[in-house]
Backbone of each chain as ProteinMPNN parsed JSONL, in Angstrom:
{"seq_chain_A": "SQTIHQWPATLVQPVGSPLSLECTVEGTSNPNLYWYRQAAGRGLQLLFYSVGIGQISSEVPQNLSASRPQDRQFILSSKKLLLSDSGFYLCAWRVGGGDTQYFGPGTRLTVL", "coords_chain_A": {"N_chain_A": [[-17.899, -5.657, 10.946], [-15.105, -5.209, 8.472], [-12.975, -7.436, 7.063], [-9.897, -8.882, 5.84], [-8.492, -11.467, 4.287], [-5.41, -13.408, 3.541], [-3.924, -16.003, 1.952], [-1.233, -18.479, 1.207], [0.365, -17.598, 4.253], [3.149, -17.608, 4.003], [5.259, -18.826, 1.459], [7.439, -21.287, -0.221], [8.739, -21.814, -3.383], [9.837, -23.731, -6.183], [11.788, -22.492, -9.172], [9.754, -22.331, -12.123], [7.708, -23.649, -11.203], [3.914, -23.712, -10.579], [1.791, -20.985, -9.38], [-0.5, -20.146, -7.014], [-2.154, -17.586, -5.283], [-4.472, -16.554, -2.815], [-6.901, -14.221, -1.902], [-9.405, -12.978, 0.251], [-12.251, -11.136, 1.05], [-14.06, -10.031, 3.84], [-17.325, -9.014, 4.941], [-18.2, -6.935, 3.418], [-19.607, -5.825, 0.308], [-19.182, -6.288, -3.411], [-16.443, -5.036, -3.466], [-13.714, -2.995, -4.658], [-10.741, -4.638, -5.632], [-7.221, -5.269, -5.141], [-3.993, -6.148, -6.257], [-0.7, -6.236, -5.039], [3.03, -6.104, -5.23], [5.789, -6.329, -3.51], [9.039, -5.747, -3.424], [11.892, -6.739, -1.529], [12.58, -4.356, 1.007], [11.597, -2.139, -0.493], [9.223, -0.258, -2.282], [5.751, -0.206, -3.117], [4.265, -2.091, -5.695], [1.842, -1.899, -8.065], [-0.014, -4.603, -9.259], [-2.265, -5.778, -10.297], [-5.88, -4.808, -10.711], [-9.251, -4.89, -9.659], [-12.624, -4.02, -10.363], [-14.943, -5.56, -10.328], [-16.677, -8.736, -10.461], [-14.812, -10.959, -12.57], [-13.672, -8.765, -13.842], [-10.714, -7.511, -14.515], [-7.922, -5.526, -14.452], [-4.758, -4.994, -15.841], [-1.511, -3.918, -14.53], [1.077, -4.119, -14.979], [2.959, -5.72, -17.231], [3.778, -9.174, -17.268], [4.688, -12.595, -16.034], [2.323, -13.041, -14.244], [-0.882, -13.391, -13.509], [-4.304, -12.568, -12.744], [-7.338, -13.312, -11.263], [-10.864, -12.995, -10.532], [-12.963, -14.767, -9.316], [-15.307, -14.781, -7.674], [-17.464, -12.526, -5.675], [-15.833, -11.459, -3.591], [-13.401, -12.512, -3.579], [-10.273, -12.843, -4.668], [-7.666, -13.838, -6.793], [-4.209, -14.633, -7.397], [-2.153, -15.73, -9.967], [0.294, -17.759, -11.535], [1.806, -19.641, -14.102], [4.34, -20.531, -14.573], [6.87, -19.871, -12.389], [9.228, -17.475, -11.755], [12.587, -16.486, -10.725], [12.51, -13.905, -10.375], [10.105, -13.421, -9.344], [9.958, -13.615, -6.58], [8.974, -12.071, -3.485], [6.977, -9.777, -1.516], [3.54, -10.341, -1.367], [0.844, -8.217, -1.499], [-2.578, -8.058, -1.02], [-5.36, -5.848, -1.309], [-8.382, -4.031, -0.395], [-11.077, -1.826, -1.428], [-13.898, 0.128, -0.703], [-16.35, 0.113, -3.138], [-16.391, 3.249, -4.798], [-15.236, 4.454, -2.715], [-12.527, 6.146, -0.798], [-10.257, 5.047, 0.475], [-7.915, 2.317, 0.498], [-7.651, -0.608, 2.104], [-5.247, -2.902, 3.39], [-4.162, -6.32, 3.278], [-2.613, -9.044, 5.242], [-0.408, -10.123, 3.776], [1.533, -12.04, 1.731], [4.434, -13.971, 1.95], [6.537, -14.681, -0.731], [8.876, -17.096, -1.975], [11.004, -17.748, -4.416], [12.987, -20.429, -5.447]], "CA_chain_A": [[-16.51, -4.972, 10.438], [-14.643, -5.807, 7.304], [-11.664, -8.174, 7.245], [-9.304, -9.275, 4.641], [-7.43, -12.661, 4.477], [-4.621, -13.869, 2.497], [-3.032, -17.185, 2.508], [-0.821, -18.877, 2.306], [1.08, -16.439, 4.721], [4.508, -17.936, 3.51], [5.279, -19.87, 0.484], [8.73, -21.382, -1.098], [8.511, -22.608, -4.569], [11.002, -23.885, -7.221], [11.681, -21.896, -10.321], [9.202, -23.144, -13.007], [6.381, -24.322, -10.68], [2.789, -22.861, -10.648], [1.544, -20.367, -8.247], [-1.72, -19.519, -6.567], [-2.455, -16.869, -3.893], [-5.821, -16.105, -2.68], [-7.313, -13.171, -1.119], [-10.83, -13.046, 0.413], [-12.632, -9.893, 2.081], [-15.576, -10.194, 4.674], [-18.031, -7.775, 5.605], [-18.638, -5.905, 2.357], [-20.078, -6.197, -1.169], [-18.721, -5.443, -4.525], [-15.24, -4.134, -3.24], [-12.665, -2.903, -5.434], [-9.589, -5.374, -5.151], [-6.015, -4.94, -5.716], [-2.78, -7.055, -5.895], [0.703, -5.375, -5.125], [4.011, -6.866, -4.848], [6.939, -5.423, -2.726], [10.323, -6.4, -3.139], [12.6, -6.492, 0.058], [13.055, -3.069, 1.369], [11.243, -1.548, -1.618], [8.032, 0.157, -2.356], [4.552, -1.13, -3.408], [4.093, -2.024, -7.224], [0.526, -2.282, -8.332], [0.076, -5.513, -10.234], [-3.705, -5.888, -10.825], [-6.9, -4.567, -9.871], [-10.543, -5.352, -10.206], [-13.692, -3.335, -9.864], [-16.023, -6.562, -10.176], [-16.311, -10.148, -11.0], [-14.474, -11.094, -14.057], [-13.216, -7.639, -14.56], [-9.325, -7.444, -14.273], [-6.906, -4.601, -15.187], [-3.27, -5.395, -15.588], [-0.685, -2.818, -14.585], [2.576, -4.535, -15.378], [3.101, -6.994, -17.965], [4.601, -10.125, -16.52], [4.061, -13.625, -16.293], [1.418, -13.36, -13.502], [-2.29, -13.277, -13.979], [-5.378, -12.57, -11.77], [-8.929, -13.77, -11.582], [-11.853, -12.783, -9.495], [-14.127, -15.846, -9.578], [-16.515, -14.424, -6.636], [-17.342, -10.996, -5.509], [-14.83, -11.068, -2.471], [-12.255, -13.462, -3.866], [-9.042, -12.445, -5.773], [-6.631, -14.889, -6.957], [-3.027, -14.285, -8.203], [-1.478, -17.066, -10.486], [1.389, -18.072, -12.406], [1.97, -21.03, -14.706], [5.645, -20.839, -14.359], [7.471, -18.939, -11.48], [10.598, -17.039, -12.15], [13.205, -15.999, -9.442], [12.185, -12.446, -10.054], [8.796, -13.39, -8.756], [10.052, -13.521, -5.132], [8.599, -10.852, -2.969], [5.819, -9.838, -0.524], [2.386, -9.949, -2.158], [-0.206, -7.771, -0.73], [-3.875, -7.862, -1.336], [-6.104, -4.63, -0.73], [-9.655, -3.741, -1.021], [-11.705, -0.609, -1.269], [-15.272, 0.252, -0.838], [-16.612, 0.84, -4.381], [-16.73, 4.715, -4.578], [-14.562, 5.208, -1.4], [-11.273, 6.465, -1.306], [-9.204, 4.293, 1.04], [-7.608, 1.101, 0.366], [-6.993, -1.413, 3.328], [-4.305, -4.022, 3.068], [-4.249, -7.601, 4.056], [-1.394, -9.439, 5.923], [0.421, -10.317, 2.914], [2.094, -13.654, 1.346], [5.835, -13.793, 1.586], [6.968, -15.694, -1.587], [10.444, -17.173, -2.196], [11.087, -18.586, -5.554], [14.321, -20.923, -5.406]], "C_chain_A": [[-16.015, -5.854, 9.306], [-13.213, -6.427, 7.705], [-11.163, -8.476, 5.921], [-8.302, -10.389, 4.975], [-6.599, -12.967, 3.267], [-3.82, -15.154, 2.899], [-2.446, -17.949, 1.036], [-0.043, -17.613, 3.054], [2.629, -16.445, 4.082], [4.564, -19.026, 2.342], [6.956, -19.855, -0.233], [8.509, -22.377, -2.139], [9.721, -22.745, -5.433], [10.623, -23.166, -8.346], [10.749, -22.838, -11.31], [7.708, -23.721, -12.517], [5.259, -23.154, -10.798], [2.768, -22.199, -9.31], [0.048, -19.991, -8.157], [-2.011, -18.918, -5.232], [-3.868, -16.463, -3.911], [-6.015, -15.107, -1.527], [-8.894, -13.143, -0.872], [-11.104, -11.76, 1.39], [-14.044, -10.452, 2.628], [-16.06, -9.103, 4.89], [-18.292, -6.668, 4.551], [-19.029, -6.564, 1.127], [-19.491, -5.585, -1.92], [-17.505, -4.576, -4.199], [-14.448, -4.04, -4.445], [-11.355, -3.861, -4.953], [-8.311, -5.218, -5.891], [-4.963, -6.044, -5.202], [-1.5, -6.271, -5.969], [1.634, -6.486, -4.824], [4.987, -5.669, -4.447], [7.988, -6.155, -2.45], [11.154, -6.008, -1.852], [13.128, -5.196, 0.056], [12.791, -2.006, 0.243], [9.799, -0.97, -1.386], [6.932, -0.746, -2.838], [4.437, -0.737, -4.96], [2.78, -2.723, -7.521], [0.568, -3.314, -9.455], [-1.381, -5.538, -11.014], [-4.864, -5.115, -9.985], [-8.338, -4.729, -10.433], [-11.726, -4.735, -9.513], [-14.971, -4.323, -9.825], [-15.625, -7.849, -10.661], [-16.125, -10.154, -12.276], [-13.856, -9.926, -14.6], [-11.835, -7.35, -13.903], [-8.48, -6.477, -14.945], [-5.578, -4.941, -14.802], [-2.461, -4.223, -15.771], [0.712, -2.766, -15.241], [2.579, -5.7, -15.926], [4.135, -8.051, -17.339], [3.975, -11.57, -16.799], [3.22, -14.031, -15.095], [0.01, -13.062, -14.052], [-3.105, -13.322, -12.67], [-6.775, -12.906, -12.247], [-9.823, -13.386, -10.274], [-13.192, -13.594, -9.8], [-15.451, -15.459, -8.678], [-16.297, -13.061, -6.499], [-16.241, -10.625, -4.453], [-13.741, -12.06, -2.559], [-11.385, -13.036, -4.994], [-8.009, -13.414, -5.726], [-5.512, -14.448, -7.859], [-2.453, -15.599, -8.579], [-0.467, -16.721, -11.512], [1.433, -19.39, -12.986], [3.29, -21.515, -14.518], [6.376, -19.705, -13.507], [8.797, -18.616, -11.898], [11.384, -16.498, -10.859], [12.751, -14.603, -9.184], [10.868, -12.23, -9.349], [8.689, -13.207, -7.323], [9.639, -12.122, -4.768], [7.423, -11.04, -2.041], [4.64, -9.361, -1.405], [1.324, -9.578, -1.312], [-1.478, -7.68, -1.621], [-4.473, -6.662, -0.734], [-7.385, -4.501, -1.233], [-10.195, -2.274, -0.74], [-13.194, -0.613, -1.497], [-15.697, 0.767, -2.254], [-16.972, 2.406, -4.293], [-16.141, 5.268, -3.49], [-13.234, 5.676, -1.888], [-10.118, 5.607, -0.725], [-9.226, 2.773, 0.768], [-7.048, 0.463, 1.612], [-6.328, -2.771, 2.8], [-4.405, -5.226, 3.913], [-2.766, -7.851, 4.393], [-0.38, -9.627, 5.042], [0.833, -11.867, 2.8], [3.531, -13.293, 1.168], [6.195, -14.93, 0.562], [8.476, -15.806, -1.836], [10.496, -18.144, -3.22], [12.757, -19.072, -5.498], [14.776, -21.572, -6.814]], "O_chain_A": [[-16.395, -7.017, 9.162], [-12.474, -5.929, 8.553], [-11.89, -8.355, 4.935], [-7.415, -10.246, 5.816], [-7.03, -12.806, 2.125], [-3.202, -15.297, 3.954], [-3.093, -17.979, -0.011], [0.14, -16.613, 2.359], [3.192, -15.409, 3.728], [3.87, -20.04, 2.415], [7.556, -18.86, -0.641], [8.17, -23.54, -1.92], [10.588, -21.873, -5.384], [9.437, -23.073, -8.662], [10.973, -24.049, -11.303], [6.809, -24.125, -13.254], [5.521, -21.975, -11.037], [3.419, -22.566, -8.333], [-0.557, -19.568, -9.143], [-2.105, -19.595, -4.208], [-4.401, -16.063, -4.946], [-5.428, -15.155, -0.447], [-9.617, -13.295, -1.856], [-10.35, -11.428, 2.305], [-14.881, -11.116, 2.017], [-15.326, -8.128, 5.052], [-18.59, -5.535, 4.929], [-18.796, -7.757, 0.932], [-19.107, -4.452, -1.629], [-17.505, -3.422, -4.626], [-14.489, -4.967, -5.254], [-11.015, -3.728, -3.778], [-8.292, -5.055, -7.111], [-5.002, -6.653, -4.133], [-1.27, -5.653, -7.009], [1.292, -7.554, -4.316], [5.01, -4.509, -4.857], [8.067, -7.002, -1.561], [10.961, -4.94, -1.272], [14.007, -4.857, -0.736], [13.606, -1.108, 0.032], [9.237, -1.219, -0.319], [7.144, -1.952, -2.963], [4.479, 0.397, -5.438], [2.604, -3.919, -7.285], [1.108, -3.011, -10.519], [-1.493, -5.323, -12.221], [-4.757, -4.862, -8.785], [-8.518, -4.691, -11.65], [-11.887, -4.851, -8.298], [-16.001, -3.893, -9.306], [-14.531, -8.103, -11.165], [-16.864, -9.615, -13.099], [-13.484, -9.967, -15.772], [-11.842, -6.948, -12.739], [-8.331, -6.669, -16.152], [-5.254, -5.156, -13.634], [-2.515, -3.539, -16.793], [1.301, -1.842, -15.802], [2.258, -6.706, -15.293], [5.245, -7.682, -16.956], [3.025, -11.768, -17.557], [3.257, -15.221, -14.783], [-0.086, -12.446, -15.113], [-2.733, -13.952, -11.68], [-7.215, -12.782, -13.39], [-9.394, -13.515, -9.128], [-14.2, -13.175, -10.369], [-16.559, -15.86, -9.035], [-15.345, -12.432, -6.96], [-15.777, -9.485, -4.485], [-13.192, -12.404, -1.512], [-11.81, -12.907, -6.142], [-7.517, -13.777, -4.657], [-5.762, -13.946, -8.954], [-2.262, -16.485, -7.746], [-0.392, -15.684, -12.171], [1.056, -20.313, -12.264], [3.499, -22.712, -14.32], [6.438, -18.59, -14.026], [9.491, -19.5, -12.4], [10.683, -16.065, -9.945], [12.613, -14.141, -8.051], [10.527, -11.155, -8.856], [7.672, -12.768, -6.785], [9.853, -11.151, -5.494], [6.928, -12.137, -1.784], [4.645, -8.307, -2.04], [0.855, -10.361, -0.486], [-1.43, -7.284, -2.786], [-4.103, -6.405, 0.412], [-7.61, -4.804, -2.405], [-9.7, -1.62, 0.178], [-13.69, -1.292, -2.396], [-15.357, 1.92, -2.519], [-17.961, 2.693, -3.618], [-16.388, 6.436, -3.192], [-12.856, 5.639, -3.059], [-9.092, 5.461, -1.389], [-10.245, 2.082, 0.788], [-6.049, 0.948, 2.142], [-6.82, -3.528, 1.962], [-4.695, -5.166, 5.108], [-1.848, -7.134, 3.994], [0.721, -9.291, 5.479], [0.518, -12.733, 3.617], [3.865, -12.429, 0.356], [6.159, -16.089, 0.974], [9.218, -14.826, -1.899], [10.093, -19.289, -3.013], [13.66, -18.234, -5.504], [15.905, -22.045, -6.94]]}, "seq_chain_B": "GENVEQHPSTLSVQEGDSAVIKCTYSDSASNYFPWYKQELGKGPQLIIDIRSNVGEKKDQRIAVTLNKTAKHFSLHITETQPEDSAVYFCAASGTSGTYKYIFGTGTRLKVLA", "coords_chain_B": {"N_chain_B": [[5.182, 11.283, -16.093], [2.756, 10.387, -13.566], [4.045, 10.858, -10.331], [5.146, 10.436, -7.033], [7.314, 11.887, -4.85], [9.185, 10.991, -1.945], [10.657, 11.851, 1.282], [12.568, 11.83, 4.138], [14.522, 9.037, 3.135], [15.328, 7.376, 5.117], [15.098, 7.904, 8.707], [16.036, 8.883, 11.924], [15.158, 9.163, 15.244], [15.388, 10.509, 18.495], [13.519, 9.143, 21.224], [10.725, 10.716, 22.165], [11.129, 12.945, 20.694], [10.028, 14.796, 17.933], [8.845, 13.629, 14.462], [9.282, 14.267, 11.006], [7.928, 13.754, 7.859], [8.101, 14.044, 4.338], [6.403, 14.471, 1.275], [5.923, 14.988, -2.097], [3.813, 15.438, -4.865], [3.027, 14.935, -8.276], [0.758, 15.065, -9.917], [-1.614, 17.331, -10.401], [-4.401, 16.837, -10.202], [-4.825, 14.992, -8.242], [-6.496, 14.179, -5.233], [-6.783, 12.89, -2.797], [-4.977, 11.658, -0.088], [-3.339, 9.365, 1.55], [-1.838, 8.037, 4.526], [0.333, 5.245, 5.23], [1.641, 2.963, 7.823], [4.098, 0.521, 8.04], [4.82, -2.355, 9.444], [7.424, -4.656, 10.176], [7.221, -7.386, 7.894], [4.463, -7.331, 7.925], [1.232, -6.19, 6.631], [0.668, -3.005, 5.121], [-0.684, -0.386, 7.093], [-3.45, 1.737, 7.261], [-2.822, 5.058, 8.805], [-3.618, 7.653, 8.882], [-5.379, 10.25, 6.867], [-5.794, 12.48, 4.382], [-7.973, 14.977, 2.805], [-8.305, 16.932, -0.335], [-9.585, 19.367, 0.064], [-9.124, 20.038, 2.633], [-6.687, 21.493, 4.705], [-5.235, 20.549, 7.076], [-4.931, 17.828, 9.321], [-5.502, 16.257, 12.351], [-4.55, 13.45, 14.6], [-4.472, 12.495, 17.498], [-1.177, 11.935, 18.313], [-0.496, 12.228, 15.706], [-0.194, 13.98, 12.622], [-1.254, 15.487, 9.639], [-0.38, 17.635, 6.918], [-1.383, 19.554, 4.309], [-0.202, 21.007, 1.423], [-1.71, 22.506, -1.292], [-1.049, 24.237, -3.425], [1.745, 24.084, -3.556], [1.896, 21.371, -3.999], [2.517, 19.376, -1.915], [2.567, 17.449, 0.759], [2.702, 16.385, 4.235], [3.793, 14.327, 6.877], [3.487, 14.407, 10.446], [4.844, 13.439, 13.359], [4.419, 13.542, 16.851], [5.885, 13.493, 19.998], [7.506, 10.778, 19.865], [7.64, 7.24, 20.077], [9.096, 4.124, 20.96], [7.523, 2.198, 19.598], [6.644, 3.447, 17.31], [8.583, 3.0, 15.46], [8.978, 1.857, 12.287], [8.257, 1.411, 8.548], [7.024, 3.997, 6.612], [4.71, 5.032, 4.453], [3.709, 7.294, 1.933], [0.939, 8.325, 0.012], [-0.918, 9.111, -3.155], [-3.85, 9.904, -4.877], [-4.494, 8.933, -8.16], [-4.7, 9.944, -11.596], [-6.734, 8.78, -12.492], [-8.835, 8.886, -10.613], [-9.665, 7.7, -7.282], [-9.3, 5.037, -7.939], [-6.719, 4.176, -8.099], [-3.389, 4.467, -6.43], [-0.702, 6.435, -6.343], [2.317, 5.536, -5.006], [4.507, 6.825, -2.572], [8.024, 6.144, -2.013], [8.52, 5.378, 0.344], [9.667, 5.716, 4.019], [12.049, 4.669, 6.245], [11.628, 4.707, 9.779], [13.346, 4.98, 12.74], [13.006, 4.976, 16.009], [14.933, 5.86, 18.788], [15.597, 4.589, 21.924]], "CA_chain_B": [[3.958, 10.615, -15.838], [2.485, 10.511, -12.145], [5.155, 10.526, -9.375], [5.234, 10.807, -5.558], [8.667, 11.713, -4.013], [9.147, 10.963, -0.443], [11.804, 12.292, 1.864], [13.885, 11.105, 3.78], [14.29, 7.447, 3.025], [15.521, 6.852, 6.617], [15.045, 8.846, 9.642], [16.215, 8.244, 13.103], [14.994, 10.347, 16.258], [15.373, 10.087, 20.039], [12.281, 8.951, 21.943], [10.052, 11.843, 22.557], [11.308, 13.903, 19.742], [9.189, 14.702, 16.651], [9.54, 13.322, 13.254], [8.326, 14.788, 10.02], [8.207, 12.923, 6.695], [7.593, 15.019, 3.488], [5.905, 14.026, -0.006], [5.497, 15.736, -3.136], [3.236, 14.643, -5.876], [3.104, 15.639, -9.524], [-0.566, 15.233, -10.496], [-2.513, 18.469, -9.783], [-5.946, 16.369, -10.003], [-4.839, 14.128, -7.079], [-7.418, 14.778, -4.307], [-6.922, 12.168, -1.738], [-3.589, 11.343, 0.388], [-3.36, 8.63, 2.772], [-0.446, 7.541, 4.823], [0.296, 4.008, 5.97], [2.5, 2.529, 8.452], [4.263, -0.776, 7.673], [5.75, -2.976, 10.4], [8.218, -5.871, 9.612], [6.597, -8.686, 7.768], [3.156, -7.262, 8.039], [0.766, -5.411, 5.528], [0.507, -1.521, 5.513], [-1.828, 0.004, 7.832], [-3.683, 3.258, 7.369], [-2.812, 5.661, 10.097], [-4.022, 8.966, 8.776], [-5.536, 10.486, 5.449], [-6.34, 13.989, 4.032], [-8.637, 15.188, 1.212], [-7.719, 18.099, -0.851], [-10.228, 20.407, 0.664], [-8.63, 20.27, 3.931], [-5.18, 21.676, 4.862], [-4.59, 19.892, 8.11], [-5.663, 16.821, 10.034], [-4.617, 15.624, 13.306], [-5.313, 12.308, 15.296], [-3.601, 12.35, 18.665], [0.278, 12.173, 18.067], [0.033, 12.238, 14.208], [-0.848, 15.126, 11.895], [-0.915, 15.652, 8.354], [-0.641, 18.838, 6.588], [-1.368, 19.562, 2.85], [-0.21, 22.347, 0.597], [-2.121, 22.107, -2.749], [-0.192, 25.121, -4.254], [2.998, 23.528, -3.684], [1.776, 19.896, -4.139], [3.153, 18.514, -1.11], [2.014, 16.943, 2.22], [3.571, 15.994, 5.188], [3.251, 13.567, 8.148], [4.074, 14.76, 11.563], [4.602, 12.348, 14.494], [4.95, 14.044, 17.835], [6.4, 12.701, 21.239], [7.688, 9.526, 19.388], [7.761, 6.199, 21.015], [9.802, 3.029, 20.137], [6.721, 1.34, 18.854], [6.546, 4.084, 16.064], [9.528, 2.505, 14.48], [8.295, 1.268, 11.133], [8.33, 2.072, 7.505], [5.772, 4.836, 6.541], [4.422, 5.216, 2.925], [2.529, 8.163, 1.39], [0.215, 8.166, -1.328], [-1.678, 10.291, -3.829], [-4.736, 9.23, -5.779], [-3.989, 9.083, -9.648], [-5.654, 10.792, -12.596], [-8.045, 7.871, -12.8], [-9.632, 9.062, -9.534], [-9.107, 7.023, -6.305], [-9.146, 3.638, -8.031], [-5.226, 3.822, -8.159], [-2.63, 5.338, -5.758], [0.839, 6.481, -6.456], [2.812, 5.485, -3.737], [6.03, 7.138, -2.359], [9.134, 5.037, -1.902], [8.859, 4.751, 1.74], [10.622, 6.206, 4.873], [12.208, 3.91, 7.542], [11.696, 5.588, 10.841], [13.73, 4.534, 13.935], [13.017, 5.839, 17.106], [15.932, 5.395, 19.737], [15.205, 4.74, 23.126]], "C_chain_B": [[3.917, 10.914, -14.124], [3.564, 9.995, -11.468], [4.961, 11.068, -8.052], [6.647, 10.802, -5.193], [8.37, 11.717, -2.572], [10.379, 11.063, 0.228], [11.567, 12.284, 3.325], [13.488, 9.827, 3.556], [14.575, 6.732, 4.32], [15.624, 8.112, 7.665], [15.153, 8.3, 11.101], [16.205, 9.589, 14.088], [15.206, 9.855, 17.655], [13.853, 10.099, 20.535], [12.002, 10.351, 22.49], [10.227, 13.143, 21.743], [10.285, 13.836, 18.591], [9.767, 14.262, 15.421], [8.453, 13.953, 12.079], [8.93, 13.877, 8.738], [7.487, 13.838, 5.58], [7.322, 14.105, 2.054], [5.399, 15.033, -1.067], [4.897, 14.99, -4.373], [3.189, 15.535, -7.113], [1.774, 15.8, -10.07], [-1.378, 16.206, -9.648], [-4.129, 18.01, -9.418], [-5.904, 15.337, -8.702], [-5.66, 14.804, -5.779], [-7.579, 14.016, -3.06], [-5.5, 11.49, -1.247], [-3.624, 10.766, 1.534], [-1.947, 8.364, 3.188], [-0.527, 6.248, 5.627], [1.696, 3.696, 6.582], [2.714, 0.873, 8.114], [5.193, -1.492, 8.578], [6.52, -4.243, 9.642], [7.299, -7.064, 9.284], [5.118, -8.484, 7.87], [2.7, -6.344, 6.707], [0.601, -3.878, 6.071], [-0.7, -1.291, 6.252], [-1.981, 1.42, 7.818], [-3.721, 3.909, 8.716], [-3.428, 7.151, 9.848], [-4.311, 9.316, 7.139], [-5.933, 12.01, 5.399], [-6.963, 14.052, 2.745], [-8.217, 16.645, 0.931], [-8.579, 19.266, -0.315], [-9.998, 20.668, 2.047], [-7.188, 20.471, 4.034], [-4.472, 20.964, 5.958], [-5.661, 18.914, 8.684], [-4.958, 16.442, 11.135], [-5.503, 14.618, 14.133], [-4.156, 12.064, 16.475], [-2.104, 12.841, 18.408], [0.524, 12.347, 16.598], [-0.909, 13.392, 13.683], [-0.468, 14.863, 10.647], [-1.258, 16.805, 7.824], [-0.554, 18.763, 4.809], [-1.289, 21.011, 2.208], [-0.537, 22.08, -0.901], [-1.406, 22.903, -3.709], [1.113, 24.494, -4.677], [3.029, 22.173, -4.107], [2.587, 19.16, -3.266], [2.428, 18.506, 0.192], [3.238, 16.251, 2.999], [2.971, 15.255, 6.418], [4.145, 13.99, 9.191], [3.751, 13.832, 12.646], [5.287, 13.162, 15.766], [5.342, 13.026, 18.959], [6.533, 11.017, 20.84], [7.889, 8.485, 20.441], [8.306, 5.146, 20.204], [8.749, 2.251, 19.243], [6.164, 2.235, 17.565], [7.417, 3.724, 15.099], [8.897, 1.665, 13.378], [8.876, 1.908, 9.838], [6.937, 2.8, 7.171], [5.779, 5.23, 5.004], [3.459, 6.428, 2.842], [2.106, 7.676, 0.206], [-0.569, 9.167, -1.949], [-2.603, 9.441, -4.837], [-4.161, 9.855, -7.214], [-5.117, 9.879, -10.291], [-6.901, 10.011, -12.761], [-9.197, 8.014, -11.661], [-8.834, 8.2, -8.227], [-9.156, 5.576, -6.636], [-7.637, 3.27, -7.802], [-4.452, 4.875, -7.368], [-1.407, 5.414, -6.594], [1.516, 6.597, -5.165], [4.377, 6.117, -3.813], [7.116, 5.834, -2.12], [9.359, 4.626, -0.447], [9.9, 5.484, 2.624], [10.804, 5.242, 6.174], [12.577, 4.844, 8.794], [12.25, 4.794, 11.992], [13.63, 5.538, 15.029], [13.855, 5.078, 18.332], [15.508, 5.572, 21.064], [16.289, 5.43, 24.109]], "O_chain_B": [[4.803, 11.511, -13.513], [4.075, 8.92, -11.782], [4.586, 12.238, -7.981], [7.224, 9.715, -5.215], [7.442, 12.353, -2.071], [11.277, 10.346, -0.213], [10.489, 12.68, 3.77], [12.329, 9.448, 3.719], [14.107, 5.62, 4.562], [16.197, 9.161, 7.373], [14.44, 7.363, 11.459], [16.842, 10.633, 13.951], [15.167, 8.637, 17.83], [13.091, 11.016, 20.231], [12.815, 11.024, 23.122], [9.643, 14.195, 22.001], [9.735, 12.758, 18.367], [10.969, 14.413, 15.199], [7.234, 14.086, 12.185], [10.072, 13.425, 8.649], [6.397, 14.345, 5.844], [8.024, 13.121, 1.818], [4.492, 15.824, -0.806], [5.474, 14.006, -4.835], [3.299, 16.757, -7.005], [1.642, 16.797, -10.78], [-1.746, 15.998, -8.492], [-4.884, 18.588, -8.636], [-6.965, 14.937, -8.223], [-5.371, 15.945, -5.418], [-8.43, 14.391, -2.253], [-4.922, 10.777, -2.067], [-3.892, 11.407, 2.551], [-1.001, 8.435, 2.403], [-1.315, 6.131, 6.565], [2.739, 4.054, 6.036], [1.774, 0.093, 7.957], [6.389, -1.221, 8.47], [6.11, -4.683, 8.568], [6.693, -7.673, 10.166], [4.457, -9.522, 7.907], [3.507, -5.868, 5.908], [0.432, -3.61, 7.26], [-1.697, -1.981, 6.038], [-1.126, 2.232, 8.174], [-4.438, 3.503, 9.631], [-3.707, 7.768, 10.875], [-3.635, 8.791, 6.254], [-6.354, 12.609, 6.389], [-6.632, 13.381, 1.768], [-7.848, 17.421, 1.812], [-7.941, 20.318, -0.337], [-10.679, 21.518, 2.62], [-6.447, 19.661, 3.477], [-3.261, 20.755, 5.874], [-6.881, 19.055, 8.601], [-3.75, 16.262, 10.98], [-6.707, 14.741, 14.358], [-3.092, 11.485, 16.253], [-1.861, 14.043, 18.308], [1.668, 12.598, 16.222], [-2.019, 13.693, 14.121], [0.493, 14.132, 10.409], [-2.385, 17.217, 8.103], [0.218, 18.033, 4.188], [-2.078, 21.936, 2.405], [0.264, 21.51, -1.642], [-1.113, 22.389, -4.789], [1.508, 24.386, -5.838], [4.08, 21.728, -4.569], [3.356, 18.323, -3.739], [1.779, 19.463, 0.613], [4.295, 15.769, 2.59], [1.865, 15.521, 6.889], [5.365, 13.996, 9.026], [2.6, 13.458, 12.871], [6.491, 13.418, 15.759], [5.119, 11.825, 18.81], [5.838, 10.15, 21.37], [8.264, 8.795, 21.571], [8.125, 5.109, 18.987], [9.139, 1.706, 18.21], [5.29, 1.743, 16.852], [7.182, 4.03, 13.93], [8.245, 0.691, 13.756], [9.772, 2.752, 9.885], [5.864, 2.256, 7.43], [6.776, 5.689, 4.447], [2.511, 6.53, 3.62], [2.665, 6.843, -0.506], [-0.912, 10.124, -1.256], [-2.182, 8.481, -5.483], [-3.566, 10.922, -7.363], [-6.129, 10.335, -9.758], [-7.964, 10.518, -13.119], [-10.268, 7.412, -11.729], [-7.61, 8.074, -8.196], [-9.06, 4.802, -5.683], [-7.341, 2.161, -7.357], [-4.736, 6.062, -7.531], [-1.129, 4.56, -7.436], [1.36, 7.526, -4.373], [5.193, 5.988, -4.725], [6.759, 4.656, -2.091], [10.158, 3.768, -0.071], [10.942, 5.867, 2.092], [9.904, 5.063, 6.993], [13.57, 5.569, 8.841], [11.561, 3.814, 12.275], [14.068, 6.687, 14.984], [13.549, 3.968, 18.768], [15.055, 6.667, 21.396], [16.014, 5.624, 25.293]]}, "name": "protein", "num_of_chains": 2, "seq": "SQTIHQWPATLVQPVGSPLSLECTVEGTSNPNLYWYRQAAGRGLQLLFYSVGIGQISSEVPQNLSASRPQDRQFILSSKKLLLSDSGFYLCAWRVGGGDTQYFGPGTRLTVLGENVEQHPSTLSVQEGDSAVIKCTYSDSASNYFPWYKQELGKGPQLIIDIRSNVGEKKDQRIAVTLNKTAKHFSLHITETQPEDSAVYFCAASGTSGTYKYIFGTGTRLKVLA"}
């Protein structure tokens, strides 16, 4: 069966510090991968998605970036965090050609 | 642009009663409609989905109905239990196919014991 992992689970970072969040999927090949952000009590905002290694599409211009160095690994990064980057970051995957997205457990990021 | 409206934003029901959450989508090309349940501090979990060639789908106490003409779909939970308390999100596939979803804004369901 397929599983999705995210780490760290929680993170507290100062403004201006760098960020690296990691997502990995097991049990499938060539998945479509997604990064979402969820502000407190709010809906899901799509940040990036990837249909293959090295292929990244950005949905919202911001100081975040994404990379996919391996087939089942998706990384969200920032060089300098802003207060507004605080939120709950969710990774999701989808079988290529399939309909359903499956979400990971999320990373709670607090920028102070 | 593409949009999904979800109502109500909060819903309180007595244990054992039914709960209904409604979503309306704008893109007539949308053909896939999942529903997710999100518990506090966790990632959303798929609970049921429906495709545009089906009008209704049921899974035990949960059902989803789709009206393509009116472009709306609804989640029905019968015999609610306290563990049904969570935030529920609807979504519709966008014009780019199922690569991307358009999500509703969420409904916080409280089941009162």
